mmCIF file of the N, C-alpha and C atoms, coordinates in Angstrom:
data_MODEL
# 
_entry.id   MODEL 
# 
loop_
_atom_site.group_PDB 
_atom_site.id 
_atom_site.type_symbol 
_atom_site.label_atom_id 
_atom_site.label_alt_id 
_atom_site.label_comp_id 
_atom_site.label_asym_id 
_atom_site.label_entity_id 
_atom_site.label_seq_id 
_atom_site.pdbx_PDB_ins_code 
_atom_site.Cartn_x 
_atom_site.Cartn_y 
_atom_site.Cartn_z 
_atom_site.occupancy 
_atom_site.B_iso_or_equiv 
_atom_site.pdbx_formal_charge 
_atom_site.auth_seq_id 
_atom_site.auth_comp_id 
_atom_site.auth_asym_id 
_atom_site.auth_atom_id 
_atom_site.pdbx_PDB_model_num 
ATOM 1   N N  . MET A 1 1  ? 44.818 105.661 113.692 1.00 0.00 ? 1  MET A N  1 
ATOM 2   C CA . MET A 1 1  ? 44.834 105.496 112.240 1.00 0.00 ? 1  MET A CA 1 
ATOM 3   C C  . MET A 1 1  ? 43.337 104.075 112.012 1.00 0.00 ? 1  MET A C  1 
ATOM 4   N N  . PRO A 1 2  ? 42.723 103.774 111.230 1.00 0.00 ? 2  PRO A N  1 
ATOM 5   C CA . PRO A 1 2  ? 41.752 102.672 111.143 1.00 0.00 ? 2  PRO A CA 1 
ATOM 6   C C  . PRO A 1 2  ? 42.627 102.018 110.307 1.00 0.00 ? 2  PRO A C  1 
ATOM 7   N N  . PRO A 1 3  ? 42.794 100.647 110.967 1.00 0.00 ? 3  PRO A N  1 
ATOM 8   C CA . PRO A 1 3  ? 43.417 99.753  109.609 1.00 0.00 ? 3  PRO A CA 1 
ATOM 9   C C  . PRO A 1 3  ? 42.514 99.617  108.140 1.00 0.00 ? 3  PRO A C  1 
ATOM 10  N N  . GLN A 1 4  ? 43.464 99.308  107.266 1.00 0.00 ? 4  GLN A N  1 
ATOM 11  C CA . GLN A 1 4  ? 43.256 99.632  105.874 1.00 0.00 ? 4  GLN A CA 1 
ATOM 12  C C  . GLN A 1 4  ? 42.555 98.212  105.239 1.00 0.00 ? 4  GLN A C  1 
ATOM 13  N N  . LYS A 1 5  ? 41.819 98.214  104.755 1.00 0.00 ? 5  LYS A N  1 
ATOM 14  C CA . LYS A 1 5  ? 40.911 97.061  104.171 1.00 0.00 ? 5  LYS A CA 1 
ATOM 15  C C  . LYS A 1 5  ? 41.599 96.514  103.254 1.00 0.00 ? 5  LYS A C  1 
ATOM 16  N N  . THR A 1 6  ? 41.969 95.336  103.080 1.00 0.00 ? 6  THR A N  1 
ATOM 17  C CA . THR A 1 6  ? 42.300 94.419  102.827 1.00 0.00 ? 6  THR A CA 1 
ATOM 18  C C  . THR A 1 6  ? 41.738 92.922  102.237 1.00 0.00 ? 6  THR A C  1 
ATOM 19  N N  . ASN A 1 7  ? 42.330 92.228  101.222 1.00 0.00 ? 7  ASN A N  1 
ATOM 20  C CA . ASN A 1 7  ? 41.981 90.741  101.146 1.00 0.00 ? 7  ASN A CA 1 
ATOM 21  C C  . ASN A 1 7  ? 42.629 89.918  102.070 1.00 0.00 ? 7  ASN A C  1 
ATOM 22  N N  . LEU A 1 8  ? 43.341 90.302  102.978 1.00 0.00 ? 8  LEU A N  1 
ATOM 23  C CA . LEU A 1 8  ? 43.995 89.378  104.215 1.00 0.00 ? 8  LEU A CA 1 
ATOM 24  C C  . LEU A 1 8  ? 42.789 88.615  104.797 1.00 0.00 ? 8  LEU A C  1 
ATOM 25  N N  . PRO A 1 9  ? 43.120 87.865  105.450 1.00 0.00 ? 9  PRO A N  1 
ATOM 26  C CA . PRO A 1 9  ? 42.493 86.881  107.129 1.00 0.00 ? 9  PRO A CA 1 
ATOM 27  C C  . PRO A 1 9  ? 42.256 87.976  107.669 1.00 0.00 ? 9  PRO A C  1 
ATOM 28  N N  . LEU A 1 10 ? 41.278 87.995  108.492 1.00 0.00 ? 10 LEU A N  1 
ATOM 29  C CA . LEU A 1 10 ? 40.792 88.421  109.690 1.00 0.00 ? 10 LEU A CA 1 
ATOM 30  C C  . LEU A 1 10 ? 42.320 88.024  110.841 1.00 0.00 ? 10 LEU A C  1 
ATOM 31  N N  . GLY A 1 11 ? 42.598 89.101  111.764 1.00 0.00 ? 11 GLY A N  1 
ATOM 32  C CA . GLY A 1 11 ? 43.466 89.042  113.212 1.00 0.00 ? 11 GLY A CA 1 
ATOM 33  C C  . GLY A 1 11 ? 42.897 89.504  114.022 1.00 0.00 ? 11 GLY A C  1 
ATOM 34  N N  . PRO A 1 12 ? 43.933 89.713  114.840 1.00 0.00 ? 12 PRO A N  1 
ATOM 35  C CA . PRO A 1 12 ? 43.780 90.616  115.878 1.00 0.00 ? 12 PRO A CA 1 
ATOM 36  C C  . PRO A 1 12 ? 43.699 92.327  115.643 1.00 0.00 ? 12 PRO A C  1 
ATOM 37  N N  . SER A 1 13 ? 42.783 92.759  116.462 1.00 0.00 ? 13 SER A N  1 
ATOM 38  C CA . SER A 1 13 ? 42.148 94.152  115.837 1.00 0.00 ? 13 SER A CA 1 
ATOM 39  C C  . SER A 1 13 ? 43.420 95.245  116.761 1.00 0.00 ? 13 SER A C  1 
ATOM 40  N N  . SER A 1 14 ? 43.446 94.476  117.849 1.00 0.00 ? 14 SER A N  1 
ATOM 41  C CA . SER A 1 14 ? 44.537 95.499  118.580 1.00 0.00 ? 14 SER A CA 1 
ATOM 42  C C  . SER A 1 14 ? 45.748 96.409  117.941 1.00 0.00 ? 14 SER A C  1 
ATOM 43  N N  . PRO A 1 15 ? 46.426 97.472  118.033 1.00 0.00 ? 15 PRO A N  1 
ATOM 44  C CA . PRO A 1 15 ? 47.462 98.177  117.180 1.00 0.00 ? 15 PRO A CA 1 
ATOM 45  C C  . PRO A 1 15 ? 48.756 97.420  116.815 1.00 0.00 ? 15 PRO A C  1 
ATOM 46  N N  . ALA A 1 16 ? 49.334 97.493  116.430 1.00 0.00 ? 16 ALA A N  1 
ATOM 47  C CA . ALA A 1 16 ? 50.521 97.005  115.559 1.00 0.00 ? 16 ALA A CA 1 
ATOM 48  C C  . ALA A 1 16 ? 51.947 96.563  116.716 1.00 0.00 ? 16 ALA A C  1 
ATOM 49  N N  . PHE A 1 17 ? 51.656 97.874  117.740 1.00 0.00 ? 17 PHE A N  1 
ATOM 50  C CA . PHE A 1 17 ? 52.812 97.932  118.769 1.00 0.00 ? 17 PHE A CA 1 
ATOM 51  C C  . PHE A 1 17 ? 52.234 97.015  120.019 1.00 0.00 ? 17 PHE A C  1 
ATOM 52  N N  . TRP A 1 18 ? 51.061 96.658  120.228 1.00 0.00 ? 18 TRP A N  1 
ATOM 53  C CA . TRP A 1 18 ? 50.650 95.850  121.317 1.00 0.00 ? 18 TRP A CA 1 
ATOM 54  C C  . TRP A 1 18 ? 50.586 94.693  120.750 1.00 0.00 ? 18 TRP A C  1 
ATOM 55  N N  . GLN A 1 19 ? 50.311 94.188  119.200 1.00 0.00 ? 19 GLN A N  1 
ATOM 56  C CA . GLN A 1 19 ? 50.447 92.743  118.743 1.00 0.00 ? 19 GLN A CA 1 
ATOM 57  C C  . GLN A 1 19 ? 52.034 92.265  118.977 1.00 0.00 ? 19 GLN A C  1 
ATOM 58  N N  . LEU A 1 20 ? 53.093 93.483  118.576 1.00 0.00 ? 20 LEU A N  1 
ATOM 59  C CA . LEU A 1 20 ? 54.475 92.775  118.794 1.00 0.00 ? 20 LEU A CA 1 
ATOM 60  C C  . LEU A 1 20 ? 55.186 92.912  120.219 1.00 0.00 ? 20 LEU A C  1 
ATOM 61  N N  . LEU A 1 21 ? 54.265 94.078  121.191 1.00 0.00 ? 21 LEU A N  1 
ATOM 62  C CA . LEU A 1 21 ? 54.619 93.561  122.649 1.00 0.00 ? 21 LEU A CA 1 
ATOM 63  C C  . LEU A 1 21 ? 54.050 92.156  123.008 1.00 0.00 ? 21 LEU A C  1 
ATOM 64  N N  . HIS A 1 22 ? 52.870 91.863  122.610 1.00 0.00 ? 22 HIS A N  1 
ATOM 65  C CA . HIS A 1 22 ? 52.416 90.844  123.157 1.00 0.00 ? 22 HIS A CA 1 
ATOM 66  C C  . HIS A 1 22 ? 53.240 89.644  122.761 1.00 0.00 ? 22 HIS A C  1 
ATOM 67  N N  . TYR A 1 23 ? 53.437 89.552  121.486 1.00 0.00 ? 23 TYR A N  1 
ATOM 68  C CA . TYR A 1 23 ? 54.158 88.523  121.008 1.00 0.00 ? 23 TYR A CA 1 
ATOM 69  C C  . TYR A 1 23 ? 55.655 88.004  121.684 1.00 0.00 ? 23 TYR A C  1 
ATOM 70  N N  . ALA A 1 24 ? 56.069 89.192  121.798 1.00 0.00 ? 24 ALA A N  1 
ATOM 71  C CA . ALA A 1 24 ? 57.697 89.233  122.080 1.00 0.00 ? 24 ALA A CA 1 
ATOM 72  C C  . ALA A 1 24 ? 57.997 89.115  123.738 1.00 0.00 ? 24 ALA A C  1 
ATOM 73  N N  . HIS A 1 25 ? 56.758 89.065  124.590 1.00 0.00 ? 25 HIS A N  1 
ATOM 74  C CA . HIS A 1 25 ? 56.215 88.905  125.660 1.00 0.00 ? 25 HIS A CA 1 
ATOM 75  C C  . HIS A 1 25 ? 55.913 87.568  126.168 1.00 0.00 ? 25 HIS A C  1 
ATOM 76  N N  . ASP A 1 26 ? 55.229 87.057  124.940 1.00 0.00 ? 26 ASP A N  1 
ATOM 77  C CA . ASP A 1 26 ? 54.506 85.638  125.178 1.00 0.00 ? 26 ASP A CA 1 
ATOM 78  C C  . ASP A 1 26 ? 53.869 84.741  123.370 1.00 0.00 ? 26 ASP A C  1 
ATOM 79  N N  . PRO A 1 27 ? 55.429 84.314  122.677 1.00 0.00 ? 27 PRO A N  1 
ATOM 80  C CA . PRO A 1 27 ? 55.167 84.175  121.420 1.00 0.00 ? 27 PRO A CA 1 
ATOM 81  C C  . PRO A 1 27 ? 54.021 82.936  121.523 1.00 0.00 ? 27 PRO A C  1 
ATOM 82  N N  . LEU A 1 28 ? 54.168 82.015  121.921 1.00 0.00 ? 28 LEU A N  1 
ATOM 83  C CA . LEU A 1 28 ? 53.394 80.906  121.947 1.00 0.00 ? 28 LEU A CA 1 
ATOM 84  C C  . LEU A 1 28 ? 51.769 81.359  122.014 1.00 0.00 ? 28 LEU A C  1 
ATOM 85  N N  . GLY A 1 29 ? 51.831 81.667  123.082 1.00 0.00 ? 29 GLY A N  1 
ATOM 86  C CA . GLY A 1 29 ? 50.172 82.470  123.629 1.00 0.00 ? 29 GLY A CA 1 
ATOM 87  C C  . GLY A 1 29 ? 49.860 83.405  123.011 1.00 0.00 ? 29 GLY A C  1 
ATOM 88  N N  . PHE A 1 30 ? 50.485 83.774  122.569 1.00 0.00 ? 30 PHE A N  1 
ATOM 89  C CA . PHE A 1 30 ? 50.075 85.491  121.453 1.00 0.00 ? 30 PHE A CA 1 
ATOM 90  C C  . PHE A 1 30 ? 49.566 84.623  120.564 1.00 0.00 ? 30 PHE A C  1 
ATOM 91  N N  . LEU A 1 31 ? 49.949 83.403  119.374 1.00 0.00 ? 31 LEU A N  1 
ATOM 92  C CA . LEU A 1 31 ? 49.884 82.734  118.446 1.00 0.00 ? 31 LEU A CA 1 
ATOM 93  C C  . LEU A 1 31 ? 48.760 81.849  118.320 1.00 0.00 ? 31 LEU A C  1 
ATOM 94  N N  . GLU A 1 32 ? 48.404 81.080  119.479 1.00 0.00 ? 32 GLU A N  1 
ATOM 95  C CA . GLU A 1 32 ? 47.651 80.179  120.234 1.00 0.00 ? 32 GLU A CA 1 
ATOM 96  C C  . GLU A 1 32 ? 46.141 80.904  120.414 1.00 0.00 ? 32 GLU A C  1 
ATOM 97  N N  . GLY A 1 33 ? 46.384 82.116  120.940 1.00 0.00 ? 33 GLY A N  1 
ATOM 98  C CA . GLY A 1 33 ? 45.094 83.050  120.913 1.00 0.00 ? 33 GLY A CA 1 
ATOM 99  C C  . GLY A 1 33 ? 44.679 83.706  119.798 1.00 0.00 ? 33 GLY A C  1 
ATOM 100 N N  . CYS A 1 34 ? 45.586 83.863  118.861 1.00 0.00 ? 34 CYS A N  1 
ATOM 101 C CA . CYS A 1 34 ? 45.325 84.458  117.569 1.00 0.00 ? 34 CYS A CA 1 
ATOM 102 C C  . CYS A 1 34 ? 44.454 83.748  116.882 1.00 0.00 ? 34 CYS A C  1 
ATOM 103 N N  . ALA A 1 35 ? 44.715 82.203  117.082 1.00 0.00 ? 35 ALA A N  1 
ATOM 104 C CA . ALA A 1 35 ? 43.731 80.678  116.508 1.00 0.00 ? 35 ALA A CA 1 
ATOM 105 C C  . ALA A 1 35 ? 42.817 80.651  116.387 1.00 0.00 ? 35 ALA A C  1 
ATOM 106 N N  . ASP A 1 36 ? 42.907 80.606  118.596 1.00 0.00 ? 36 ASP A N  1 
ATOM 107 C CA . ASP A 1 36 ? 41.644 80.327  118.849 1.00 0.00 ? 36 ASP A CA 1 
ATOM 108 C C  . ASP A 1 36 ? 40.456 81.144  118.087 1.00 0.00 ? 36 ASP A C  1 
ATOM 109 N N  . VAL A 1 37 ? 41.302 82.592  118.591 1.00 0.00 ? 37 VAL A N  1 
ATOM 110 C CA . VAL A 1 37 ? 39.696 83.751  118.497 1.00 0.00 ? 37 VAL A CA 1 
ATOM 111 C C  . VAL A 1 37 ? 39.650 83.680  116.892 1.00 0.00 ? 37 VAL A C  1 
ATOM 112 N N  . THR A 1 38 ? 40.632 83.809  115.840 1.00 0.00 ? 38 THR A N  1 
ATOM 113 C CA . THR A 1 38 ? 40.361 83.769  114.539 1.00 0.00 ? 38 THR A CA 1 
ATOM 114 C C  . THR A 1 38 ? 40.338 82.600  113.634 1.00 0.00 ? 38 THR A C  1 
ATOM 115 N N  . VAL A 1 39 ? 40.085 83.086  112.540 1.00 0.00 ? 39 VAL A N  1 
ATOM 116 C CA . VAL A 1 39 ? 39.723 82.314  111.520 1.00 0.00 ? 39 VAL A CA 1 
ATOM 117 C C  . VAL A 1 39 ? 41.016 81.199  110.852 1.00 0.00 ? 39 VAL A C  1 
ATOM 118 N N  . THR A 1 40 ? 41.370 80.103  110.531 1.00 0.00 ? 40 THR A N  1 
ATOM 119 C CA . THR A 1 40 ? 42.716 80.251  110.212 1.00 0.00 ? 40 THR A CA 1 
ATOM 120 C C  . THR A 1 40 ? 42.846 80.357  108.380 1.00 0.00 ? 40 THR A C  1 
ATOM 121 N N  . PRO A 1 41 ? 43.788 80.653  107.912 1.00 0.00 ? 41 PRO A N  1 
ATOM 122 C CA . PRO A 1 41 ? 44.867 81.498  108.905 1.00 0.00 ? 41 PRO A CA 1 
ATOM 123 C C  . PRO A 1 41 ? 44.340 83.197  108.969 1.00 0.00 ? 41 PRO A C  1 
ATOM 124 N N  . PHE A 1 42 ? 45.468 83.659  109.977 1.00 0.00 ? 42 PHE A N  1 
ATOM 125 C CA . PHE A 1 42 ? 44.796 84.647  110.554 1.00 0.00 ? 42 PHE A CA 1 
ATOM 126 C C  . PHE A 1 42 ? 46.394 85.584  109.982 1.00 0.00 ? 42 PHE A C  1 
ATOM 127 N N  . THR A 1 43 ? 46.203 86.850  110.049 1.00 0.00 ? 43 THR A N  1 
ATOM 128 C CA . THR A 1 43 ? 46.897 87.785  109.822 1.00 0.00 ? 43 THR A CA 1 
ATOM 129 C C  . THR A 1 43 ? 46.899 88.904  111.338 1.00 0.00 ? 43 THR A C  1 
ATOM 130 N N  . VAL A 1 44 ? 48.339 88.975  111.297 1.00 0.00 ? 44 VAL A N  1 
ATOM 131 C CA . VAL A 1 44 ? 49.145 89.454  112.203 1.00 0.00 ? 44 VAL A CA 1 
ATOM 132 C C  . VAL A 1 44 ? 49.920 91.223  111.536 1.00 0.00 ? 44 VAL A C  1 
ATOM 133 N N  . ARG A 1 45 ? 50.128 92.125  112.469 1.00 0.00 ? 45 ARG A N  1 
ATOM 134 C CA . ARG A 1 45 ? 50.459 93.107  112.591 1.00 0.00 ? 45 ARG A CA 1 
ATOM 135 C C  . ARG A 1 45 ? 51.350 93.678  113.359 1.00 0.00 ? 45 ARG A C  1 
ATOM 136 N N  . TRP A 1 46 ? 52.745 93.645  112.551 1.00 0.00 ? 46 TRP A N  1 
ATOM 137 C CA . TRP A 1 46 ? 53.821 93.867  113.966 1.00 0.00 ? 46 TRP A CA 1 
ATOM 138 C C  . TRP A 1 46 ? 54.434 95.164  113.407 1.00 0.00 ? 46 TRP A C  1 
ATOM 139 N N  . THR A 1 47 ? 54.879 96.198  114.247 1.00 0.00 ? 47 THR A N  1 
ATOM 140 C CA . THR A 1 47 ? 55.599 97.413  114.637 1.00 0.00 ? 47 THR A CA 1 
ATOM 141 C C  . THR A 1 47 ? 56.806 97.428  113.898 1.00 0.00 ? 47 THR A C  1 
ATOM 142 N N  . LYS A 1 48 ? 57.138 97.829  112.670 1.00 0.00 ? 48 LYS A N  1 
ATOM 143 C CA . LYS A 1 48 ? 58.624 97.888  112.423 1.00 0.00 ? 48 LYS A CA 1 
ATOM 144 C C  . LYS A 1 48 ? 58.886 96.626  110.955 1.00 0.00 ? 48 LYS A C  1 
ATOM 145 N N  . TYR A 1 49 ? 57.852 95.381  111.484 1.00 0.00 ? 49 TYR A N  1 
ATOM 146 C CA . TYR A 1 49 ? 57.730 93.709  110.967 1.00 0.00 ? 49 TYR A CA 1 
ATOM 147 C C  . TYR A 1 49 ? 57.117 94.124  109.605 1.00 0.00 ? 49 TYR A C  1 
ATOM 148 N N  . GLY A 1 50 ? 55.931 94.815  110.025 1.00 0.00 ? 50 GLY A N  1 
ATOM 149 C CA . GLY A 1 50 ? 55.268 94.730  108.749 1.00 0.00 ? 50 GLY A CA 1 
ATOM 150 C C  . GLY A 1 50 ? 54.004 93.838  109.382 1.00 0.00 ? 50 GLY A C  1 
ATOM 151 N N  . THR A 1 51 ? 53.376 93.152  107.749 1.00 0.00 ? 51 THR A N  1 
ATOM 152 C CA . THR A 1 51 ? 51.915 92.453  108.184 1.00 0.00 ? 51 THR A CA 1 
ATOM 153 C C  . THR A 1 51 ? 52.394 90.609  108.094 1.00 0.00 ? 51 THR A C  1 
ATOM 154 N N  . ALA A 1 52 ? 51.968 90.198  108.134 1.00 0.00 ? 52 ALA A N  1 
ATOM 155 C CA . ALA A 1 52 ? 51.948 88.610  107.748 1.00 0.00 ? 52 ALA A CA 1 
ATOM 156 C C  . ALA A 1 52 ? 51.358 87.690  108.016 1.00 0.00 ? 52 ALA A C  1 
ATOM 157 N N  . VAL A 1 53 ? 50.850 86.813  107.258 1.00 0.00 ? 53 VAL A N  1 
ATOM 158 C CA . VAL A 1 53 ? 49.971 85.667  107.356 1.00 0.00 ? 53 VAL A CA 1 
ATOM 159 C C  . VAL A 1 53 ? 49.990 84.473  108.118 1.00 0.00 ? 53 VAL A C  1 
ATOM 160 N N  . MET A 1 54 ? 49.646 84.043  109.032 1.00 0.00 ? 54 MET A N  1 
ATOM 161 C CA . MET A 1 54 ? 49.878 82.576  109.654 1.00 0.00 ? 54 MET A CA 1 
ATOM 162 C C  . MET A 1 54 ? 49.111 81.907  109.407 1.00 0.00 ? 54 MET A C  1 
ATOM 163 N N  . LEU A 1 55 ? 49.654 80.695  108.803 1.00 0.00 ? 55 LEU A N  1 
ATOM 164 C CA . LEU A 1 55 ? 49.142 79.656  108.503 1.00 0.00 ? 55 LEU A CA 1 
ATOM 165 C C  . LEU A 1 55 ? 48.762 78.377  109.422 1.00 0.00 ? 55 LEU A C  1 
ATOM 166 N N  . THR A 1 56 ? 48.280 77.704  109.901 1.00 0.00 ? 56 THR A N  1 
ATOM 167 C CA . THR A 1 56 ? 48.218 76.828  111.056 1.00 0.00 ? 56 THR A CA 1 
ATOM 168 C C  . THR A 1 56 ? 47.460 75.355  111.038 1.00 0.00 ? 56 THR A C  1 
ATOM 169 N N  . ASP A 1 57 ? 46.920 75.207  109.997 1.00 0.00 ? 57 ASP A N  1 
ATOM 170 C CA . ASP A 1 57 ? 46.708 73.801  109.072 1.00 0.00 ? 57 ASP A CA 1 
ATOM 171 C C  . ASP A 1 57 ? 47.692 73.259  108.196 1.00 0.00 ? 57 ASP A C  1 
ATOM 172 N N  . ALA A 1 58 ? 47.957 72.233  108.544 1.00 0.00 ? 58 ALA A N  1 
ATOM 173 C CA . ALA A 1 58 ? 48.968 71.168  107.797 1.00 0.00 ? 58 ALA A CA 1 
ATOM 174 C C  . ALA A 1 58 ? 48.935 71.079  106.504 1.00 0.00 ? 58 ALA A C  1 
ATOM 175 N N  . GLU A 1 59 ? 47.708 71.105  105.917 1.00 0.00 ? 59 GLU A N  1 
ATOM 176 C CA . GLU A 1 59 ? 47.370 71.243  104.545 1.00 0.00 ? 59 GLU A CA 1 
ATOM 177 C C  . GLU A 1 59 ? 47.860 72.301  103.880 1.00 0.00 ? 59 GLU A C  1 
ATOM 178 N N  . SER A 1 60 ? 47.588 73.561  104.147 1.00 0.00 ? 60 SER A N  1 
ATOM 179 C CA . SER A 1 60 ? 48.025 74.782  103.839 1.00 0.00 ? 60 SER A CA 1 
ATOM 180 C C  . SER A 1 60 ? 49.361 75.374  103.869 1.00 0.00 ? 60 SER A C  1 
ATOM 181 N N  . ILE A 1 61 ? 49.755 74.719  104.954 1.00 0.00 ? 61 ILE A N  1 
ATOM 182 C CA . ILE A 1 61 ? 51.407 74.735  104.708 1.00 0.00 ? 61 ILE A CA 1 
ATOM 183 C C  . ILE A 1 61 ? 52.214 73.699  103.926 1.00 0.00 ? 61 ILE A C  1 
ATOM 184 N N  . ARG A 1 62 ? 51.359 72.503  103.764 1.00 0.00 ? 62 ARG A N  1 
ATOM 185 C CA . ARG A 1 62 ? 51.851 71.593  102.696 1.00 0.00 ? 62 ARG A CA 1 
ATOM 186 C C  . ARG A 1 62 ? 51.986 72.388  101.239 1.00 0.00 ? 62 ARG A C  1 
ATOM 187 N N  . ASP A 1 63 ? 50.642 73.009  101.210 1.00 0.00 ? 63 ASP A N  1 
ATOM 188 C CA . ASP A 1 63 ? 50.455 73.650  99.576  1.00 0.00 ? 63 ASP A CA 1 
ATOM 189 C C  . ASP A 1 63 ? 51.516 74.798  99.536  1.00 0.00 ? 63 ASP A C  1 
ATOM 190 N N  . VAL A 1 64 ? 52.077 75.634  100.723 1.00 0.00 ? 64 VAL A N  1 
ATOM 191 C CA . VAL A 1 64 ? 52.932 76.612  100.445 1.00 0.00 ? 64 VAL A CA 1 
ATOM 192 C C  . VAL A 1 64 ? 54.393 76.010  99.907  1.00 0.00 ? 64 VAL A C  1 
ATOM 193 N N  . PHE A 1 65 ? 54.783 74.780  100.713 1.00 0.00 ? 65 PHE A N  1 
ATOM 194 C CA . PHE A 1 65 ? 55.993 74.370  100.361 1.00 0.00 ? 65 PHE A CA 1 
ATOM 195 C C  . PHE A 1 65 ? 55.648 73.783  98.844  1.00 0.00 ? 65 PHE A C  1 
ATOM 196 N N  . ARG A 1 66 ? 54.723 73.210  98.759  1.00 0.00 ? 66 ARG A N  1 
ATOM 197 C CA . ARG A 1 66 ? 54.783 72.505  97.396  1.00 0.00 ? 66 ARG A CA 1 
ATOM 198 C C  . ARG A 1 66 ? 54.181 73.499  96.103  1.00 0.00 ? 66 ARG A C  1 
ATOM 199 N N  . GLY A 1 67 ? 53.944 74.514  96.236  1.00 0.00 ? 67 GLY A N  1 
ATOM 200 C CA . GLY A 1 67 ? 53.554 75.311  95.493  1.00 0.00 ? 67 GLY A CA 1 
ATOM 201 C C  . GLY A 1 67 ? 54.567 75.742  94.154  1.00 0.00 ? 67 GLY A C  1 
ATOM 202 N N  . ASP A 1 68 ? 54.229 76.057  93.311  1.00 0.00 ? 68 ASP A N  1 
ATOM 203 C CA . ASP A 1 68 ? 54.838 76.574  91.940  1.00 0.00 ? 68 ASP A CA 1 
ATOM 204 C C  . ASP A 1 68 ? 55.619 77.890  92.550  1.00 0.00 ? 68 ASP A C  1 
ATOM 205 N N  . PRO A 1 69 ? 57.134 77.664  92.191  1.00 0.00 ? 69 PRO A N  1 
ATOM 206 C CA . PRO A 1 69 ? 57.670 78.988  92.652  1.00 0.00 ? 69 PRO A CA 1 
ATOM 207 C C  . PRO A 1 69 ? 57.429 80.141  91.675  1.00 0.00 ? 69 PRO A C  1 
ATOM 208 N N  . GLN A 1 70 ? 57.317 79.887  90.583  1.00 0.00 ? 70 GLN A N  1 
ATOM 209 C CA . GLN A 1 70 ? 56.813 80.972  89.582  1.00 0.00 ? 70 GLN A CA 1 
ATOM 210 C C  . GLN A 1 70 ? 55.336 81.982  90.053  1.00 0.00 ? 70 GLN A C  1 
ATOM 211 N N  . VAL A 1 71 ? 54.787 81.009  90.971  1.00 0.00 ? 71 VAL A N  1 
ATOM 212 C CA . VAL A 1 71 ? 53.404 81.730  91.159  1.00 0.00 ? 71 VAL A CA 1 
ATOM 213 C C  . VAL A 1 71 ? 53.737 82.379  92.787  1.00 0.00 ? 71 VAL A C  1 
ATOM 214 N N  . LEU A 1 72 ? 54.217 81.751  93.184  1.00 0.00 ? 72 LEU A N  1 
ATOM 215 C CA . LEU A 1 72 ? 54.845 82.257  94.920  1.00 0.00 ? 72 LEU A CA 1 
ATOM 216 C C  . LEU A 1 72 ? 55.510 83.149  95.012  1.00 0.00 ? 72 LEU A C  1 
ATOM 217 N N  . HIS A 1 73 ? 56.779 83.236  94.396  1.00 0.00 ? 73 HIS A N  1 
ATOM 218 C CA . HIS A 1 73 ? 57.833 84.309  94.471  1.00 0.00 ? 73 HIS A CA 1 
ATOM 219 C C  . HIS A 1 73 ? 58.229 84.664  95.870  1.00 0.00 ? 73 HIS A C  1 
ATOM 220 N N  . SER A 1 74 ? 58.991 83.509  96.111  1.00 0.00 ? 74 SER A N  1 
ATOM 221 C CA . SER A 1 74 ? 59.139 83.587  97.729  1.00 0.00 ? 74 SER A CA 1 
ATOM 222 C C  . SER A 1 74 ? 60.061 84.631  98.435  1.00 0.00 ? 74 SER A C  1 
ATOM 223 N N  . GLY A 1 75 ? 61.506 85.022  97.860  1.00 0.00 ? 75 GLY A N  1 
ATOM 224 C CA . GLY A 1 75 ? 62.105 85.915  98.135  1.00 0.00 ? 75 GLY A CA 1 
ATOM 225 C C  . GLY A 1 75 ? 61.627 87.480  97.662  1.00 0.00 ? 75 GLY A C  1 
ATOM 226 N N  . GLU A 1 76 ? 60.686 87.738  97.022  1.00 0.00 ? 76 GLU A N  1 
ATOM 227 C CA . GLU A 1 76 ? 60.483 89.379  96.826  1.00 0.00 ? 76 GLU A CA 1 
ATOM 228 C C  . GLU A 1 76 ? 59.530 90.004  97.909  1.00 0.00 ? 76 GLU A C  1 
ATOM 229 N N  . GLY A 1 77 ? 58.899 89.191  98.680  1.00 0.00 ? 77 GLY A N  1 
ATOM 230 C CA . GLY A 1 77 ? 58.404 90.021  99.866  1.00 0.00 ? 77 GLY A CA 1 
ATOM 231 C C  . GLY A 1 77 ? 59.517 90.521  100.788 1.00 0.00 ? 77 GLY A C  1 
ATOM 232 N N  . ASN A 1 78 ? 60.739 89.866  100.552 1.00 0.00 ? 78 ASN A N  1 
ATOM 233 C CA . ASN A 1 78 ? 61.740 90.147  101.521 1.00 0.00 ? 78 ASN A CA 1 
ATOM 234 C C  . ASN A 1 78 ? 62.675 91.107  101.157 1.00 0.00 ? 78 ASN A C  1 
ATOM 235 N N  . GLU A 1 79 ? 62.303 91.778  99.993  1.00 0.00 ? 79 GLU A N  1 
ATOM 236 C CA . GLU A 1 79 ? 63.498 92.737  99.266  1.00 0.00 ? 79 GLU A CA 1 
ATOM 237 C C  . GLU A 1 79 ? 62.852 93.907  99.774  1.00 0.00 ? 79 GLU A C  1 
ATOM 238 N N  . SER A 1 80 ? 64.121 94.854  100.144 1.00 0.00 ? 80 SER A N  1 
ATOM 239 C CA . SER A 1 80 ? 63.840 96.264  100.814 1.00 0.00 ? 80 SER A CA 1 
ATOM 240 C C  . SER A 1 80 ? 64.879 97.037  100.757 1.00 0.00 ? 80 SER A C  1 
# 
């Protein structure tokens, strides 16, 4: 099945299962490889865990922690 089009940042094009397997075997290597090959932030897709956007630069991470909780809705993505 081809990946769905979204407004999310680019990320690895390999299937979600292979991304998860690579991450499980070498988490730091997988994430560093994604950051080296794609733009930052980047999107990963992991079987059974879903889709996540990874931030790698300090300013973006700071923005998330300083963001308005009424806008970011931190817990809603984890409800299921």
